[in-house]
C-alpha positions in Angstrom: -118.9 31.6 -19.8 -118.7 29.0 -22.4 -115.5 27.6 -23.4 -115.7 29.1 -26.8 -115.6 32.7 -25.3 -112.6 31.7 -22.8 -111.0 30.4 -25.4 -111.2 33.6 -27.6 -110.0 35.8 -24.5 -107.0 33.6 -24.0 -105.9 33.8 -27.5 -106.3 37.6 -27.5 -104.4 37.9 -24.2 -101.6 36.1 -25.5 -101.6 38.2 -28.9 -101.5 41.2 -26.6 -98.7 40.3 -24.6 -96.6 39.2 -27.9 -97.5 42.6 -29.5 -96.2 44.5 -26.2 -93.1 42.5 -26.3 -92.1 43.0 -29.9 -93.3 46.6 -30.1 -90.2 48.3 -29.0 -88.2 50.5 -31.7 -86.1 48.6 -33.9 -83.3 51.4 -33.5 -81.4 52.3 -30.7 -79.7 55.5 -30.2 -76.0 56.2 -29.1 -73.7 58.9 -28.5 -70.2 59.5 -29.7 -67.9 62.2 -28.4 -65.3 64.0 -30.5 -62.9 65.8 -28.2 -60.8 68.6 -30.3 -62.4 67.6 -33.5 -60.8 68.2 -36.9 -61.6 68.8 -40.4 -59.0 68.1 -43.4 -56.2 67.6 -40.6 -56.8 70.8 -38.7 -59.1 71.9 -35.8 -62.8 72.3 -36.8 -63.9 76.2 -36.7 -66.6 77.1 -34.5 -68.7 79.0 -37.2 -69.3 78.4 -41.0 -67.0 80.3 -43.5 -69.7 83.1 -44.1 -70.3 83.4 -40.5 -74.2 82.8 -41.0 -74.1 80.0 -38.6 -72.3 78.7 -35.7 -72.0 76.1 -32.9 -74.8 73.3 -33.1 -75.3 74.0 -37.0 -71.9 73.4 -37.6 -71.7 70.7 -35.3 -74.7 68.9 -37.1 -72.8 69.2 -40.5 -69.7 67.6 -38.9 -71.7 64.6 -37.6 -73.6 64.2 -40.6 -70.1 64.0 -42.6 -69.1 61.3 -40.1 -72.4 59.3 -40.9 -74.3 60.2 -37.7 -77.9 61.5 -37.4 -77.0 64.9 -35.5 -75.1 66.6 -33.0 -76.4 66.6 -29.5 -73.6 68.9 -27.7 -71.2 71.2 -28.7 -68.7 73.2 -26.6 -66.8 76.0 -27.8 -62.9 76.6 -27.5 -61.8 80.1 -27.5 -58.6 81.0 -29.3 -57.4 77.9 -31.0 -55.3 79.5 -33.6 -55.3 77.6 -36.8 -59.0 76.2 -37.4 -60.5 74.6 -41.0 -64.1 75.7 -42.0 -66.6 72.8 -42.5 -67.8 71.9 -46.0 -64.6 73.9 -47.1 -60.9 74.1 -47.9 -60.5 77.6 -46.4 -58.6 78.1 -43.1 -58.8 80.7 -40.2 -55.5 81.7 -38.9 -54.7 83.9 -35.9 -55.7 83.6 -32.1 -59.2 85.1 -33.0 -60.4 81.7 -34.6 -62.4 79.8 -32.2 -62.9 76.0 -32.6 -64.9 73.4 -30.7 -63.7 71.5 -27.2 -66.2 69.0 -28.0 -68.8 67.6 -30.3 -71.1 64.7 -29.2 -72.7 63.0 -32.2 -76.0 60.9 -31.8 -76.4 58.0 -34.1 -78.5 55.0 -34.4 -77.7 51.3 -34.8 -80.1 48.6 -36.0 -80.6 45.5 -34.2 -79.7 43.7 -37.6 -76.1 42.8 -37.7 -73.8 45.5 -39.1 -72.2 44.9 -42.4 -68.2 44.7 -42.3 -67.8 48.0 -43.9 -69.5 50.0 -41.4 -66.4 49.5 -39.2 -63.7 51.7 -39.8 -59.8 51.9 -38.8 -57.5 55.1 -38.6 -54.2 55.4 -38.2 -52.8 58.5 -36.3 -48.9 58.9 -36.8 -47.4 60.9 -33.8 -50.9 61.6 -32.2 -51.2 64.6 -30.0 -53.6 66.0 -27.3 -53.8 69.7 -27.2 -50.9 70.3 -29.4 -48.4 68.1 -27.4 -47.5 64.7 -27.9 -49.5 61.9 -26.1 -47.8 60.4 -23.0 -47.1 56.8 -22.9 -48.9 56.7 -19.7 -52.6 57.8 -18.8 -51.7 59.2 -15.3 -48.7 59.3 -13.1 -46.8 56.4 -14.7 -50.3 54.1 -14.5 -52.1 53.1 -17.4 -49.5 52.9 -19.7 -49.9 51.8 -23.4 -53.1 50.2 -23.9 -55.2 52.4 -21.6 -53.6 55.8 -22.7 -53.9 54.5 -26.5 -58.0 53.5 -25.8 -58.5 56.6 -24.1 -57.1 58.7 -27.2 -59.3 56.8 -29.4 -62.5 57.2 -27.4 -61.5 61.1 -27.6 -61.4 60.7 -31.3 -64.7 59.1 -31.7 -63.5 55.7 -31.9 -64.0 52.5 -29.9 -60.8 51.5 -28.9 -57.1 51.1 -30.1 -56.1 48.1 -32.1 -52.5 48.8 -32.6 -50.1 51.2 -31.4 -46.3 51.9 -31.1 -43.9 52.9 -28.7 -41.6 56.0 -29.1 -38.7 57.2 -27.1 -37.1 60.8 -26.1 -39.9 63.0 -27.0 -39.2 66.5 -26.3 -42.8 67.2 -24.5 -45.8 65.0 -23.9 -49.3 65.4 -22.3 -50.8 62.9 -20.3 -54.7 62.2 -21.1 -55.6 61.4 -17.4 -54.7 64.4 -15.5 -53.3 66.5 -18.4 -49.5 66.7 -16.7 -47.1 67.9 -19.0 -43.7 66.3 -19.7 -40.4 67.8 -20.8 -37.1 66.5 -21.6 -35.4 63.4 -23.2 -37.0 61.1 -20.6 -40.5 61.8 -21.8 -42.2 58.6 -23.8 -44.8 58.7 -26.1 -46.5 57.0 -29.1 -45.2 56.9 -32.7 -48.5 55.9 -33.8 -52.1 54.8 -32.8 -54.5 52.8 -34.9 -58.1 53.3 -33.8 -61.1 51.1 -34.6 -64.7 51.3 -34.7 
């Protein structure tokens, strides 16, 4: 074999390796869980206002409104009591109204650096979990403050808690870790949690 052919084979081999190394997709998918998702300040109804579509179809609308590609998972929660319909200001009132326990949204992030306006903050005043104020501690007096706040933000679809404030003498709180309730003047919780994504 001549040197000329050997040189061509080496060049093509290098190009093939280079192409393989850089042929992976530019976008990667990620999932974000929204526990007890809300719409216009109330729990999101499991169906559309006309009742023609429910479940994943509503979850897809919800995820797209938040800037995600689609929904990959939706879990129903029965007898929520008060819900808002997607793409409407109308409400469903009563214990026959169903909502979502969980919606998992799927998105894509580009390898290019994200612009600053992609990241958002949201301040939750008197944050709640399953209709109770959130306990200051994550579980049995452990993980107080930061861990409990981070857990709440992740449940709401954010990455972490940026700021949170303490509140005393709350009549009833619920821990995010083991869902234990606290009743009485000794219960402590959050007055605000600011979440960031």
